[in-house]
C-alpha positions in Angstrom: 0.0 0.0 0.0 1.3 3.5 -0.8 1.1 6.3 1.6 -0.3 9.8 1.1 1.2 13.0 2.5 0.4 13.0 6.2 0.7 15.7 8.8 2.8 13.5 11.1 5.5 15.4 12.9 8.5 15.4 10.5 10.8 13.6 12.9 8.4 10.7 13.2 7.7 10.7 9.5 11.5 10.5 8.8 11.9 7.7 11.3 9.1 5.7 9.8 10.8 6.0 6.4 13.9 4.2 7.8 12.0 1.1 9.1 13.0 -2.0 7.3 10.5 -4.9 7.1 13.2 -7.1 5.6 14.4 -7.6 9.2 11.1 -9.5 10.0 11.5 -13.3 9.7 8.9 -15.3 7.7 8.0 -17.0 10.9 7.3 -13.7 12.7 5.2 -12.5 9.7 2.9 -15.5 10.3 2.4 -14.2 13.8 1.6 -10.7 12.5 -0.7 -11.8 9.7 -3.9 -12.3 11.7 -3.9 -8.7 12.7 -3.5 -7.6 9.1 -6.4 -9.8 8.1 -8.6 -8.4 10.9 -7.9 -4.8 9.9 -8.4 -5.6 6.2 -11.7 -7.3 6.9 -12.9 -4.2 8.7 -11.6 -1.8 6.0 -13.3 -3.9 3.3 -16.7 -3.5 5.0 -16.0 0.2 5.9 -16.3 -0.6 9.6 -14.7 0.9 12.7 -11.4 -0.7 13.7 -10.8 -1.0 17.4 -7.5 -2.5 18.6 -6.8 -3.1 22.3 -3.1 -3.9 23.1 -2.9 -5.9 26.3 0.0 -6.6 28.7 0.2 -7.5 32.3 0.8 -4.0 33.8 -0.1 -1.7 30.9 3.2 0.1 31.5 5.5 -0.6 28.6 4.9 -2.9 25.6 1.2 -2.3 25.4 1.6 1.5 25.3 4.4 1.4 22.7 2.2 -0.8 20.6 -0.9 1.4 21.0 1.0 4.6 20.1 2.8 3.1 17.1 -0.3 1.4 15.8 -2.3 4.7 15.9 0.6 6.6 14.2 1.1 4.0 11.4 -2.7 3.9 10.7 -2.3 7.6 10.0 0.9 7.1 8.0 -0.8 4.6 5.7 -4.1 6.5 5.6 -6.1 3.6 7.1 -9.2 5.3 8.4 -11.5 4.6 11.3 -8.8 3.1 13.5 -8.8 3.7 17.2 -6.1 2.0 19.3 -6.3 1.3 23.0 -4.2 -0.4 25.7 -4.9 -2.2 29.0 -3.5 -4.6 31.5 -4.5 -7.5 33.7 -3.8 -4.9 36.4 -3.2 -1.1 36.5 0.2 0.3 37.6 1.7 3.3 35.8 3.1 4.1 32.4 6.8 3.7 32.9 8.6 7.0 32.4 11.3 5.5 30.1 8.5 4.7 27.6 7.5 8.4 27.5 11.1 9.4 27.1 11.7 6.9 24.3 8.7 8.1 22.4 9.7 11.7 22.9 13.1 11.0 21.4 11.4 9.5 18.4 9.5 12.8 17.7 6.3 12.5 19.7 5.1 15.5 21.7 4.6 14.3 25.3 2.8 16.3 28.0 2.1 15.0 31.5 -1.3 16.3 32.3 -1.7 14.8 35.8 0.8 14.1 38.6 0.0 11.1 40.8 1.0 7.4 41.2 -0.6 6.7 37.8 0.1 9.9 35.7 -1.8 10.7 32.6 0.1 11.7 29.4 -0.9 13.4 26.2 1.0 11.8 23.4 0.7 13.7 20.1 2.0 12.4 16.8 0.5 14.7 14.2 -0.5 18.4 13.9 -4.2 17.9 13.4 -4.9 14.6 15.2 -6.3 14.1 18.7 -3.5 13.1 21.1 -3.4 9.6 22.5 -4.2 9.6 26.2 -1.6 7.4 27.9 -2.1 6.0 31.4 -2.2 2.5 33.0 -5.6 0.9 33.2 -7.1 -2.6 33.4 -8.1 -4.0 30.0 -11.8 -3.7 30.8 -11.5 -0.1 32.0 -14.3 2.3 31.1 -11.8 4.1 28.8 -11.6 1.0 26.6 -14.1 -0.6 24.1 -16.6 -3.1 25.4 -17.2 -5.0 22.1 -16.2 -5.3 18.5 -12.5 -5.0 19.0 -9.4 -7.1 18.5 -7.4 -7.9 21.7 -3.7 -8.1 21.0 -1.7 -9.9 23.7 1.7 -8.2 23.8 3.2 -10.3 26.6 3.3 -14.0 27.3 2.0 -13.6 30.9 -1.1 -11.8 29.7 -1.5 -14.2 26.9 -1.4 -17.2 29.2 -3.3 -15.5 32.0 -6.2 -14.2 29.9 -7.5 -17.1 27.7 -10.8 -15.1 27.3 -11.2 -11.4 26.7 -14.8 -10.3 27.2 -16.2 -8.5 24.1 -13.3 -9.2 21.8 -14.1 -10.3 18.3 -10.6 -11.6 17.9 -7.8 -12.5 20.3 -4.3 -12.4 18.7 -1.0 -13.1 20.5 1.8 -10.8 19.2 4.3 -11.0 22.1 7.4 -8.9 22.7 10.3 -9.3 25.1 10.0 -7.0 28.1 12.6 -4.1 28.1 12.0 -4.0 31.9 14.8 -6.5 32.1 17.3 -3.7 31.4 15.9 -1.2 34.0 18.6 0.4 36.1 21.3 -0.7 33.8 23.6 1.3 31.4 21.7 -0.3 28.5 18.2 0.8 29.6 17.6 3.6 27.0 19.1 1.6 24.2 17.0 -1.4 24.9 13.8 0.5 25.2 14.5 2.2 21.9 15.3 -1.2 20.4 11.9 -2.6 21.5 10.1 0.5 20.3 11.7 0.2 16.9 10.8 -3.5 16.7 7.2 -2.8 17.5 7.1 0.1 15.0 8.7 -2.0 12.3 6.2 -4.9 12.8 3.2 -2.6 12.9 4.5 -0.9 9.7 4.5 -4.3 8.1 0.9 -5.0 9.3 -0.5 -1.7 8.1 1.5 -1.9 4.8 -0.6 -4.9 3.9 -3.9 -3.1 4.0 -5.7 -2.2 0.8 -8.2 0.6 1.3 
């Protein structure tokens, strides 16, 4: 699928143009394909596309996935996409996730200060910002029906065999960058995971014919 000119922030747009789907193995592409097929099915019927990315604590991988999916839907002009995230429990969006996204060109504003802060995450001039905070997967903020549940960690995948209201449950798991917290490699590893997620979601949305 070809892209049209978007109003993504230029740094994000430039970064996306450097992503290389050739780094994705054929085996991994088979893992990603069900989400492409789900999105394509909705696009073909001109229906709303709701995707809820789920991880244990809704603090790292699920937020990175939500943000990149919403951004790449815009990049590829796939309309009617709304991305969400949730956890089996609520904690807080980990600050290094916000820092990693900011370095990639997102405009991040912390709009509340407490144990579970709320962030405004903006990726384009004229698009509503993503509201980032940790929440349970069935939080009022998230859809109740007609959505795809994407399991981004093996713990949530194993611990949640059934997601109420989900039309489709798709495991697309990622290694947790938390393993590198409080090490000299923390920033590098968070960026590495963010770029993997961005590249794989680029591949997913590049398959869509609208």
